[in-house]
FISETOR-646561 format. One record per residue (C-alpha): residue in three letters; residue number from 1; chain; x, y, z. Coordinates in steps of 0.5 Angstrom, whole numbers. Each point is the difference from the previous one (the first is absolute). Example, Ala and Ser with C-alpha at 12.3 -4.5 7.8 and 13.67 -1.06 7.14 Angstrom:
2
NODE; ala; 1; A; 25; -9; 16
NODE; ser; 2; A; 2; 7; -2
***
This chain:
271
NODE; unk; 1; A; 174; 156; 240
NODE; unk; 2; A; 4; 1; 6
NODE; unk; 3; A; 5; -3; 5
NODE; unk; 4; A; 4; 2; 6
NODE; unk; 5; A; 6; 2; -3
NODE; unk; 6; A; -3; 3; -7
NODE; unk; 7; A; -6; 3; 1
NODE; unk; 8; A; -4; 3; -6
NODE; unk; 9; A; 1; 7; 1
NODE; unk; 10; A; 8; -2; 0
NODE; unk; 11; A; -1; -2; -7
NODE; unk; 12; A; -4; 5; -2
NODE; unk; 13; A; 6; 5; 0
NODE; unk; 14; A; 4; -4; -5
NODE; unk; 15; A; -4; 4; -5
NODE; unk; 16; A; 6; 4; -2
NODE; unk; 17; A; 6; -3; 0
NODE; unk; 18; A; 4; 6; 0
NODE; unk; 19; A; -4; 4; 6
NODE; unk; 20; A; 1; -1; 7
NODE; unk; 21; A; -5; -5; 3
NODE; unk; 22; A; -6; 3; 5
NODE; unk; 23; A; 0; -3; 7
NODE; unk; 24; A; 5; -4; 3
NODE; unk; 25; A; 7; -1; -2
NODE; unk; 26; A; 0; 6; -5
NODE; unk; 27; A; 7; 0; -2
NODE; unk; 28; A; 2; 0; -7
NODE; unk; 29; A; 5; -2; -5
NODE; unk; 30; A; 5; 5; -2
NODE; unk; 31; A; -1; 1; -7
NODE; unk; 32; A; 5; 4; -4
NODE; unk; 33; A; 2; -2; -8
NODE; unk; 34; A; -4; -5; -4
NODE; unk; 35; A; 6; -5; 1
NODE; unk; 36; A; -3; -7; 1
NODE; unk; 37; A; 4; -6; 0
NODE; unk; 38; A; -2; -6; -3
NODE; unk; 39; A; -3; -5; 5
NODE; unk; 40; A; 6; -5; -1
NODE; unk; 41; A; 5; 5; -4
NODE; unk; 42; A; 6; 3; 4
NODE; unk; 43; A; -1; 8; 2
NODE; unk; 44; A; 4; 4; -4
NODE; unk; 45; A; 5; 5; 4
NODE; unk; 46; A; -1; 8; -1
NODE; unk; 47; A; 7; 0; -2
NODE; unk; 48; A; 5; -5; -4
NODE; unk; 49; A; -4; -6; -2
NODE; unk; 50; A; 3; -7; 2
NODE; unk; 51; A; 3; -5; -5
NODE; unk; 52; A; -6; -5; -3
NODE; unk; 53; A; 5; -6; 1
NODE; unk; 54; A; 1; 1; 7
NODE; unk; 55; A; -7; 2; 2
NODE; unk; 56; A; -2; -7; -4
NODE; unk; 57; A; 5; -4; 3
NODE; unk; 58; A; -2; 2; 7
NODE; unk; 59; A; -7; -1; -1
NODE; unk; 60; A; 1; -7; -3
NODE; unk; 61; A; 4; -2; 6
NODE; unk; 62; A; 7; 0; -4
NODE; unk; 63; A; 3; 6; 4
NODE; unk; 64; A; 0; 0; 8
NODE; unk; 65; A; -1; 6; 4
NODE; unk; 66; A; 8; 1; 1
NODE; unk; 67; A; 1; -1; -8
NODE; unk; 68; A; -6; 5; -2
NODE; unk; 69; A; 4; 6; 4
NODE; unk; 70; A; 7; -3; -4
NODE; unk; 71; A; -4; 1; -6
NODE; unk; 72; A; -1; 7; -1
NODE; unk; 73; A; 6; 2; 4
NODE; unk; 74; A; 5; 1; -6
NODE; unk; 75; A; -6; 4; -4
NODE; unk; 76; A; 0; 4; 7
NODE; unk; 77; A; 7; 1; 0
NODE; unk; 78; A; 0; 3; -7
NODE; unk; 79; A; -5; 5; 0
NODE; unk; 80; A; 0; 5; 6
NODE; unk; 81; A; -5; 4; -4
NODE; unk; 82; A; -7; -1; -2
NODE; unk; 83; A; -3; 5; -5
NODE; unk; 84; A; 5; 5; 3
NODE; unk; 85; A; -2; -1; 7
NODE; unk; 86; A; 4; -4; 5
NODE; unk; 87; A; -1; -7; 1
NODE; unk; 88; A; -3; -1; 7
NODE; unk; 89; A; 4; -5; 4
NODE; unk; 90; A; -4; -6; 1
NODE; unk; 91; A; 5; -3; 5
NODE; unk; 92; A; -2; 6; 5
NODE; unk; 93; A; -6; -4; 4
NODE; unk; 94; A; -3; 7; 1
NODE; unk; 95; A; 0; 2; -8
NODE; unk; 96; A; -3; -7; -1
NODE; unk; 97; A; -6; 2; 5
NODE; unk; 98; A; 0; 6; -4
NODE; unk; 99; A; 0; -3; -7
NODE; unk; 100; A; -6; -5; 2
NODE; unk; 101; A; -4; 5; 3
NODE; unk; 102; A; 0; 4; -7
NODE; unk; 103; A; -2; -6; -3
NODE; unk; 104; A; -6; -2; 4
NODE; unk; 105; A; -2; 7; 0
NODE; unk; 106; A; -1; 0; -8
NODE; unk; 107; A; -3; -7; -1
NODE; unk; 108; A; -7; -1; 0
NODE; unk; 109; A; 0; -7; 3
NODE; unk; 110; A; 3; -4; 5
NODE; unk; 111; A; 7; -2; -2
NODE; unk; 112; A; 4; -6; 3
NODE; unk; 113; A; 7; 0; 3
NODE; unk; 114; A; 2; -5; -6
NODE; unk; 115; A; -2; 5; -5
NODE; unk; 116; A; 3; 5; 4
NODE; unk; 117; A; 7; -3; 1
NODE; unk; 118; A; 0; -1; -8
NODE; unk; 119; A; -1; 7; -1
NODE; unk; 120; A; 5; 2; 4
NODE; unk; 121; A; 5; -5; -1
NODE; unk; 122; A; 1; -2; 8
NODE; unk; 123; A; -1; -7; 4
NODE; unk; 124; A; -7; -1; 2
NODE; unk; 125; A; 2; 0; 7
NODE; unk; 126; A; 3; 7; 0
NODE; unk; 127; A; -7; 2; -3
NODE; unk; 128; A; -4; -3; 5
NODE; unk; 129; A; 5; 4; 5
NODE; unk; 130; A; -2; 6; -3
NODE; unk; 131; A; -7; 0; -1
NODE; unk; 132; A; 0; -2; 8
NODE; unk; 133; A; 4; 6; 1
NODE; unk; 134; A; -4; 4; -4
NODE; unk; 135; A; -7; -2; 3
NODE; unk; 136; A; 4; 2; 7
NODE; unk; 137; A; 3; 7; -2
NODE; unk; 138; A; -8; 2; -2
NODE; unk; 139; A; -2; -2; 6
NODE; unk; 140; A; 5; 3; 4
NODE; unk; 141; A; 0; 7; -3
NODE; unk; 142; A; -8; 0; 0
NODE; unk; 143; A; -1; 0; -8
NODE; unk; 144; A; -6; 1; -3
NODE; unk; 145; A; 1; -7; -4
NODE; unk; 146; A; 1; -7; 3
NODE; unk; 147; A; 3; -6; -4
NODE; unk; 148; A; -5; -6; 0
NODE; unk; 149; A; 1; -7; -3
NODE; unk; 150; A; -6; -1; -4
NODE; unk; 151; A; -2; -5; -6
NODE; unk; 152; A; 6; -3; 0
NODE; unk; 153; A; 4; 6; 0
NODE; unk; 154; A; 2; 7; 3
NODE; unk; 155; A; -3; 6; -1
NODE; unk; 156; A; 0; 8; 4
NODE; unk; 157; A; -7; 2; 2
NODE; unk; 158; A; -2; 6; 4
NODE; unk; 159; A; -1; -1; 7
NODE; unk; 160; A; -7; -2; 3
NODE; unk; 161; A; 0; 6; 5
NODE; unk; 162; A; 1; 5; -6
NODE; unk; 163; A; -6; -3; -4
NODE; unk; 164; A; -5; 6; 1
NODE; unk; 165; A; 5; 5; -2
NODE; unk; 166; A; 2; -5; -6
NODE; unk; 167; A; -8; -1; -1
NODE; unk; 168; A; -2; 7; 0
NODE; unk; 169; A; 6; 2; -5
NODE; unk; 170; A; -2; -5; -5
NODE; unk; 171; A; -7; -1; 0
NODE; unk; 172; A; -2; 7; 2
NODE; unk; 173; A; -6; -3; 3
NODE; unk; 174; A; -2; -4; -6
NODE; unk; 175; A; -1; -8; 2
NODE; unk; 176; A; -1; -5; -6
NODE; unk; 177; A; -2; -7; 3
NODE; unk; 178; A; -2; -6; -3
NODE; unk; 179; A; -7; -2; 0
NODE; unk; 180; A; -4; -6; 3
NODE; unk; 181; A; 0; -3; -6
NODE; unk; 182; A; 8; 1; -1
NODE; unk; 183; A; 2; -2; 6
NODE; unk; 184; A; -4; -7; 0
NODE; unk; 185; A; 3; -1; -7
NODE; unk; 186; A; 7; 2; 3
NODE; unk; 187; A; -1; -6; 6
NODE; unk; 188; A; -2; -5; -5
NODE; unk; 189; A; 6; 1; -4
NODE; unk; 190; A; 5; 0; 6
NODE; unk; 191; A; -4; -6; 3
NODE; unk; 192; A; 0; -4; -7
NODE; unk; 193; A; 5; 2; -4
NODE; unk; 194; A; 2; -1; -5
NODE; unk; 195; A; -8; 0; -2
NODE; unk; 196; A; -3; 2; -7
NODE; unk; 197; A; -5; 5; -1
NODE; unk; 198; A; -5; -5; -1
NODE; unk; 199; A; 1; -3; 6
NODE; unk; 200; A; 0; 6; 4
NODE; unk; 201; A; -7; 2; -3
NODE; unk; 202; A; -3; -7; 2
NODE; unk; 203; A; 3; 1; 7
NODE; unk; 204; A; -3; 7; 1
NODE; unk; 205; A; -6; -1; -5
NODE; unk; 206; A; 0; 6; -4
NODE; unk; 207; A; 4; 3; -6
NODE; unk; 208; A; 7; 2; 2
NODE; unk; 209; A; 3; 2; -5
NODE; unk; 210; A; 0; 8; 1
NODE; unk; 211; A; 2; -2; 8
NODE; unk; 212; A; 6; -4; -3
NODE; unk; 213; A; 2; 6; -5
NODE; unk; 214; A; 0; 4; 6
NODE; unk; 215; A; 5; -4; 5
NODE; unk; 216; A; 5; -1; -6
NODE; unk; 217; A; 0; 8; -2
NODE; unk; 218; A; 1; 1; 7
NODE; unk; 219; A; 6; -5; 1
NODE; unk; 220; A; -3; -5; 5
NODE; unk; 221; A; -1; -6; -5
NODE; unk; 222; A; 3; -2; -6
NODE; unk; 223; A; -2; -5; -6
NODE; unk; 224; A; 5; -5; 1
NODE; unk; 225; A; 0; -5; -6
NODE; unk; 226; A; -6; -5; -2
NODE; unk; 227; A; -4; -6; 3
NODE; unk; 228; A; 2; -6; -3
NODE; unk; 229; A; -7; -3; 0
NODE; unk; 230; A; -4; 6; -3
NODE; unk; 231; A; 5; 4; -3
NODE; unk; 232; A; -2; 6; 4
NODE; unk; 233; A; 5; 5; 3
NODE; unk; 234; A; 1; 0; 8
NODE; unk; 235; A; 1; 5; 5
NODE; unk; 236; A; 4; 1; 6
NODE; unk; 237; A; 2; 6; 5
NODE; unk; 238; A; 6; 4; -1
NODE; unk; 239; A; 6; 2; 4
NODE; unk; 240; A; -4; 7; 1
NODE; unk; 241; A; -5; -5; 3
NODE; unk; 242; A; 5; -3; 5
NODE; unk; 243; A; 3; 7; 2
NODE; unk; 244; A; -7; 4; 2
NODE; unk; 245; A; -2; -6; 4
NODE; unk; 246; A; 7; -1; 3
NODE; unk; 247; A; 1; -7; -2
NODE; unk; 248; A; 6; -3; -2
NODE; unk; 249; A; -4; -6; -4
NODE; unk; 250; A; -7; -2; -1
NODE; unk; 251; A; 2; -5; 5
NODE; unk; 252; A; -1; 5; 6
NODE; unk; 253; A; -7; 1; -2
NODE; unk; 254; A; -5; -2; 5
NODE; unk; 255; A; -4; -7; 0
NODE; unk; 256; A; -7; 1; -2
NODE; unk; 257; A; -2; -7; 4
NODE; unk; 258; A; 0; 5; 7
NODE; unk; 259; A; -5; 4; -3
NODE; unk; 260; A; -4; -5; -3
NODE; unk; 261; A; -3; -4; 6
NODE; unk; 262; A; -5; -3; -4
NODE; unk; 263; A; 5; -2; -6
NODE; unk; 264; A; -1; -8; 0
NODE; unk; 265; A; -7; 2; -3
NODE; unk; 266; A; 2; 4; -5
NODE; unk; 267; A; 3; -2; -7
NODE; unk; 268; A; 7; 1; 1
NODE; unk; 269; A; 2; 0; -7
NODE; unk; 270; A; -4; 7; 0
NODE; unk; 271; A; 4; 3; 5
***
């Protein structure tokens, strides 16, 4: 399956979610320690943990941005050290920028501004300003990293202009592409999700058990519950899929209609 914005060869480079993609935008997310936040959970600070009660109240809307800063102020005044190290002064705008950069360096998935605000016990408006400053500073000093907004959050990526260097180091000439069968199966999941394995097989006309296992192993799709009618497991695409295509959400996938001029002659339900 091909379209102007995401050709099959682009999808093929999704084979290894931790390797630099081949061709086009070769930038890759910065991965360090395996610290991946839960999808709906706040990210823990690398230093002092936040008070759970304050975090819950903030997420439930009981505390405003100003209240969140006050909630942790007394603890910050009482504790000037964390494990023997000086406590960073997050009231300093540049220190806040550095703290956000450190968090983004170690996470394995995009982090939202709200998660950062809870972890750092700072108002969301301050975090948003700090994110904008971080992006500007990385661009200004010509850093090899850039800050992007993807999959509903923020994450550090290597710059596209340095893609060949990153690719050579990570892959050492080895490439792992998806097969044509895997590309077709991934396309069906992307456009029909959530979809059962049986439905994928019916659309493609072949057994897809092995291909589905490959896509799950590579982190591009995941089982997400079961079909209420048949009880079979349903699959959807993951944040890794969005990241590798440079999309913020599934809604940004191009329409199939322009690619199928004889759509009215086809069984729409089979697409």
